[in-house]
C-alpha positions in Angstrom: 1.3 8.6 -18.8 4.4 8.8 -16.8 4.5 11.8 -14.4 7.4 13.0 -12.1 6.0 14.6 -9.0 8.6 17.2 -8.5 8.3 18.3 -12.3 4.7 19.3 -12.5 3.3 19.7 -16.0 5.7 17.5 -17.9 4.6 13.9 -19.0 5.6 11.1 -21.2 3.8 8.2 -22.8 4.3 5.4 -25.1 1.8 4.9 -27.9 1.2 1.5 -29.2 -0.5 1.5 -32.5 -1.5 5.0 -31.8 -3.1 4.5 -28.3 -1.5 5.1 -24.9 0.1 1.9 -23.5 -1.3 0.6 -20.1 1.7 1.5 -17.5 2.5 -0.4 -14.3 4.5 0.8 -11.6 8.1 -0.5 -11.4 8.2 -2.7 -8.2 12.0 -2.3 -7.7 13.9 0.8 -6.5 15.4 3.1 -9.1 18.9 2.0 -9.8 21.4 4.6 -11.5 25.1 3.7 -12.0 27.5 6.6 -11.4 30.8 6.9 -9.7 29.8 10.3 -8.1 27.3 9.5 -5.1 25.7 13.1 -5.4 24.8 12.7 -9.0 23.5 9.3 -8.4 21.2 10.5 -5.5 20.1 13.5 -7.9 19.3 11.2 -10.9 17.4 8.8 -8.6 15.2 11.7 -7.4 14.4 12.8 -10.9 13.7 9.5 -12.5 10.5 7.8 -12.9 10.2 4.1 -14.1 7.2 2.2 -15.7 6.6 -1.2 -17.3 4.5 -1.8 -20.3 3.3 -4.8 -22.2 4.8 -5.6 -25.6 3.6 -7.8 -28.4 5.6 -8.8 -31.6 4.9 -6.7 -34.6 3.4 -3.7 -32.6 4.2 -0.2 -33.8 5.1 2.2 -31.0 6.2 5.8 -30.5 7.1 8.1 -27.7 4.8 11.1 -26.9 6.0 14.1 -24.7 3.8 17.0 -23.3 4.5 20.1 -21.6 1.8 22.4 -20.1 1.1 24.4 -17.0 2.9 25.1 -14.6 6.0 24.2 -16.1 5.3 25.5 -19.6 4.0 28.8 -20.4 4.7 32.3 -22.3 7.1 33.2 -19.4 8.7 29.9 -18.1 11.9 29.8 -16.6 13.5 27.7 -19.3 14.3 29.2 -22.6 14.2 25.8 -24.2 13.5 22.1 -22.9 15.4 19.6 -24.9 14.4 15.9 -24.9 17.0 13.3 -25.7 15.1 10.1 -26.8 16.9 6.6 -26.5 15.5 3.2 -27.7 17.2 0.2 -26.7 20.2 2.3 -25.5 20.4 4.1 -29.0 20.0 7.7 -29.5 17.2 8.4 -32.0 16.0 12.0 -31.8 15.8 15.1 -29.8 12.6 17.0 -29.1 12.5 20.7 -28.5 10.0 22.7 -26.5 10.7 26.5 -26.2 9.3 29.5 -24.7 8.3 31.3 -28.1 5.9 28.4 -28.8 3.8 29.2 -25.8 3.9 33.0 -26.6 2.4 32.2 -30.1 -0.4 30.1 -28.8 -3.3 30.8 -26.3 -3.0 30.8 -22.7 -3.1 27.5 -21.2 -2.2 25.6 -24.3 -0.2 22.4 -24.1 2.7 21.6 -26.3 3.4 18.0 -27.4 5.4 16.0 -30.1 5.8 12.4 -30.9 8.8 10.3 -31.9 7.8 7.5 -34.1 11.2 6.6 -35.3 14.6 7.9 -36.2 14.8 10.4 -39.1 17.4 10.8 -41.9 18.2 13.4 -44.5 17.0 17.1 -44.6 14.2 19.0 -46.2 11.9 17.1 -48.6 14.3 14.2 -48.6 13.9 13.4 -44.9 12.5 9.9 -44.2 11.6 8.0 -41.0 11.4 4.4 -40.2 9.0 3.4 -37.5 9.6 1.4 -34.4 8.3 -2.1 -34.0 8.6 -4.8 -31.3 10.2 -8.0 -32.2 10.1 -11.2 -30.4 13.5 -12.6 -29.1 14.1 -16.2 -29.6 16.3 -17.9 -27.2 18.1 -21.1 -28.3 20.3 -23.7 -26.2 22.3 -24.6 -29.3 24.5 -21.5 -29.1 27.4 -22.5 -27.0 30.5 -20.8 -28.3 31.7 -18.6 -25.5 32.6 -15.6 -27.9 29.4 -15.6 -29.5 27.5 -15.6 -26.3 29.6 -12.8 -24.8 28.8 -10.5 -28.0 25.1 -11.3 -27.8 25.1 -10.5 -24.2 26.6 -7.1 -24.6 24.3 -6.5 -27.5 21.1 -7.5 -25.6 22.2 -5.5 -22.5 19.9 -2.3 -23.1 17.3 -3.9 -25.1 13.8 -3.5 -23.9 14.2 0.1 -22.4 12.8 3.3 -23.7 14.5 6.5 -22.2 13.8 10.1 -22.3 16.0 12.7 -20.6 14.6 16.3 -20.4 17.2 19.1 -20.2 17.2 22.8 -19.4 19.1 24.3 -22.3 20.1 27.5 -23.9 18.1 29.2 -26.8 20.7 28.2 -29.1 20.8 28.6 -32.9 18.6 27.1 -35.5 20.1 24.2 -37.6 22.4 21.5 -36.8 23.2 17.8 -37.7 20.7 15.1 -37.6 21.2 12.3 -35.3 22.5 9.2 -37.3 21.5 5.9 -36.0 24.7 3.4 -36.6 24.5 0.5 -38.8 26.7 -1.6 -36.6 25.5 -2.4 -33.1 22.4 -0.3 -33.8 18.9 -1.8 -33.9 18.4 -5.5 -34.3 17.9 -7.1 -37.8 15.1 -9.8 -37.9 17.8 -12.5 -38.4 19.5 -11.4 -35.3 16.5 -12.0 -33.0 17.7 -15.7 -32.3 20.1 -15.7 -29.3 21.6 -17.9 -26.8 19.8 -18.6 -23.4 22.6 -17.4 -21.5 22.8 -13.9 -23.3 19.4 -13.1 -21.6 19.5 -15.1 -18.6 18.0 -13.5 -15.5 16.8 -10.5 -17.5 13.3 -11.8 -18.6 13.7 -9.9 -21.8 11.2 -10.9 -24.5 11.4 -8.3 -27.1 13.6 -5.6 -28.9 13.0 -2.9 -31.1 13.4 -3.0 -34.8 12.9 -0.4 -37.7 10.2 -0.5 -40.4 10.6 0.6 -43.8 11.6 4.2 -44.6 8.8 6.8 -45.5 9.0 10.5 -46.1 8.1 12.8 -43.1 9.0 16.3 -42.1 12.3 16.8 -40.5 10.9 19.4 -37.8 12.9 22.0 -35.8 16.6 21.3 -35.2 18.7 23.6 -32.9 22.3 23.8 -31.7 21.9 24.0 -27.9 23.7 23.7 -24.7 22.7 21.9 -21.6 22.9 24.6 -18.8 23.3 22.2 -16.0 25.3 19.7 -17.7 24.6 16.1 -18.9 24.5 14.7 -15.4 21.7 16.9 -14.2 18.6 16.4 -16.3 15.3 18.0 -15.2 13.5 14.5 -15.4 14.2 11.0 -16.6 11.5 8.9 -17.9 12.2 5.2 -18.2 9.9 2.6 -19.7 10.7 -1.1 -19.7 8.8 -3.4 -22.1 8.2 -7.0 -21.6 5.5 -9.6 -22.9 2.7 -10.7 -20.6 4.5 -13.9 -19.4 7.6 -11.9 -18.5 5.6 -9.2 -16.6 4.1 -11.9 -14.4 7.4 -13.8 -14.0 8.8 -10.3 -12.6 5.9 -9.8 -10.4 5.0 -6.7 -12.2 1.6 -8.2 -12.9 0.2 -10.9 -10.6 -0.5 -14.4 -11.9 -3.7 -14.4 -10.4 -5.9 -12.0 -12.4 -8.1 -10.9 -9.5 -5.2 -9.8 -7.4 -3.1 -8.1 -10.3 -1.8 -4.6 -9.3 -3.6 -1.8 -11.0 -2.0 0.1 -13.8 -0.6 3.5 -12.8 -3.3 6.3 -12.8 -2.7 9.2 -15.1 -4.1 12.6 -13.7 -6.0 13.5 -16.7 -8.5 10.5 -16.2 -11.7 11.5 -14.3 -11.7 8.1 -12.7 -7.9 8.0 -12.2 -7.6 5.0 -14.5 -6.2 4.7 -18.2 -8.9 4.7 -20.8 -7.7 1.6 -22.2 -7.9 -0.3 -19.1 -11.4 0.9 -18.0 -13.3 -1.9 -19.8 -11.3 -4.7 -18.6 -11.3 -3.3 -15.0 -15.0 -3.1 -15.1 -15.2 -6.9 -16.0 -13.1 -7.9 -12.9 -15.2 -8.7 -9.9 -14.5 -7.1 -6.7 -12.4 -9.3 -4.3 -13.3 -9.6 -0.6 -10.6 -8.4 1.7 -9.5 -10.8 4.4 -9.6 -9.9 8.1 -7.7 -11.0 11.1 -9.5 -12.0 14.3 -8.3 -8.9 16.1 -9.7 -6.8 13.1 -13.1 -8.7 13.5 -13.3 -8.0 17.0 -12.5 -4.3 16.8 -15.3 -3.8 14.0 -17.8 -5.7 16.1 -16.9 -3.7 19.0 -17.4 -0.4 16.7 -20.7 -1.8 15.6 -21.9 -2.3 19.2 -21.0 1.3 20.1 -22.5 2.9 16.9 -25.8 1.0 17.7 -26.0 1.4 21.2 -25.7 -2.2 22.1 -23.9 -2.9 25.3 -21.9 -6.0 25.7 -23.1 -8.5 28.4 -20.9 -8.4 31.5 -18.4 -11.4 32.0 -19.7 -14.0 34.3 -17.5 -16.5 36.1 -20.6 -18.7 37.2 -19.0 -19.1 40.6 -21.4 -18.2 43.7 -19.8 -16.0 46.3 -19.7 -17.5 49.5 -20.2 -14.9 52.3 -17.7 -14.8 55.1 -18.9 -15.1 58.5 -17.0 -13.2 61.2 -16.4 -14.9 64.5 -16.1 -12.7 67.5 -15.0 -13.6 71.1 -17.4 -12.6 73.7 -18.0 -13.0 77.5 -18.9 -16.3 78.9 -22.7 -16.6 79.4 -24.8 -19.2 81.0 -27.3 -21.3 79.2 -30.2 -19.3 80.1 -28.5 -16.2 78.8 -27.9 -17.8 75.7 -31.4 -19.0 75.1 -32.7 -15.6 76.0 -30.6 -13.6 73.8 -32.0 -11.1 71.4 -32.7 -11.8 67.7 -30.0 -11.0 65.4 -30.5 -9.1 62.2 -27.7 -10.0 59.6 -27.2 -8.5 56.1 -25.3 -10.7 53.6 -23.6 -8.6 50.9 -20.4 -9.2 48.7 -18.1 -8.2 51.7 -19.7 -10.9 53.9 -22.3 -10.7 57.0 -23.0 -7.6 58.7 -24.7 -7.2 62.2 -27.5 -4.6 61.7 -28.3 -4.2 65.4 -26.1 -1.9 67.6 -25.1 -2.9 71.2 -27.6 -0.3 72.6 -30.5 -1.9 70.4 -29.6 -5.2 71.7 -30.2 -4.4 75.3 -33.6 -2.7 74.6 -34.5 -5.7 72.5 -33.3 -8.4 75.1 -36.0 -7.0 77.4 -38.8 -7.2 75.2 -37.8 -10.4 73.4 -40.5 -13.3 73.6 -39.4 -16.8 74.5 -39.6 -17.7 70.8 -36.9 -15.6 69.0 -36.5 -15.2 65.4 -33.3 -14.4 63.3 -33.8 -12.4 60.2 -31.4 -12.8 57.4 -31.4 -10.0 54.7 -29.9 -10.8 51.4 -28.2 -8.2 49.1 -31.4 -7.6 47.2 -33.2 -6.6 50.3 -35.5 -9.6 50.5 -35.8 -10.9 54.0 -35.7 -14.4 54.7 -36.9 -15.1 58.4 -35.9 -18.3 59.9 -37.6 -19.0 63.2 -36.0 -20.9 65.8 -37.4 -21.8 69.2 -35.2 -20.7 72.0 -36.7 -23.1 74.3 -35.2 -26.1 72.4 -33.0 -28.3 74.6 -29.3 -27.8 74.6 -27.5 -30.6 75.3 -24.0 -29.3 75.2 -22.1 -26.0 75.2 -18.6 -26.3 73.8 -15.7 -24.1 75.0 -12.6 -24.0 72.8 -10.7 -22.2 75.5 -10.9 -18.8 73.8 -14.0 -17.6 75.2 -16.2 -18.4 72.3 -19.4 -20.8 72.9 -21.2 -22.4 70.0 -24.5 -23.9 71.3 -24.8 -27.7 70.1 -28.6 -28.5 69.5 -29.9 -32.0 69.9 -30.6 -33.8 66.7 
């Protein structure tokens, strides 16, 4: 079911053997040929394009529906006329008018189907149903005039277009659309064409007409398009190809597991066409692929959600404390030996002297001959290294800057 977002309440579908065809979004941008840029931009904005699969011998028809919010008893358009073209050939005009909604209950939905072109009037009216015919290509056709003629004939094959217009109420009656015999629908014997006639188009089928049978003619009116031919309310375009051609054009992926999903009609509860629900259920889900960055981000999110704190980074390098050397007054050997014990603290900033100058003087008087140096690490555990101050000192070195370093005998 093709839907144009800017015209809510208007839909178009292709029925194949009576059932809605599975539709695929057109991967290409909408192309409109017109010399006027404003008209071209307008038509691009008001066009929706879909692909459908075709098989030789299948019957097909075009179904149009109008409902709320577009269609109702007081709708703005007196009539909506719908010009239907198959393979570039006008085949019929559908009419949805305001009086129809006035005659039906509130919320009713108008719909009509074109199964083929109609001929004659009244009880003599007949129709010929649309069918898909496989196009056969040949490399034996080499005459340039034949190739040129076939190429022109095949140019619009494989397309179904419906243009919806805002039209006047008009008058009842009018001529029936007549399908031309020459340059009309293909005959079966014309389905064999040169490869060059369809080169680069991936065209696989064309429409032909079945046998004539009686049908009701339906309403016919003489109307005028209020906004002109170039400004339709909506344009629905369907492109039909066989399965191989759809894969060749990348409309359907060659890998079944990664095929693009059919377009979703709004009327389906699960957003998928009814005809494709069974096949979609049979396709197993595909695990998505993630980049390394995505994996790290998801892992970090999992840690945060579950209260897991990442371990701090460690460079496995032991920090060596920096010992600060200070210049002081020259002292004799006895003064060096009797000096007070030092209390040092080692932390990340280096070594800190924990005794002030005043404390050193008080402690020097009470210090026993055997002194101890306490070294406190960053965790508060004290490691006491006892050294006898009375050991023989063999040499005192003076570097000339007032710094004395006692050299002990080994």
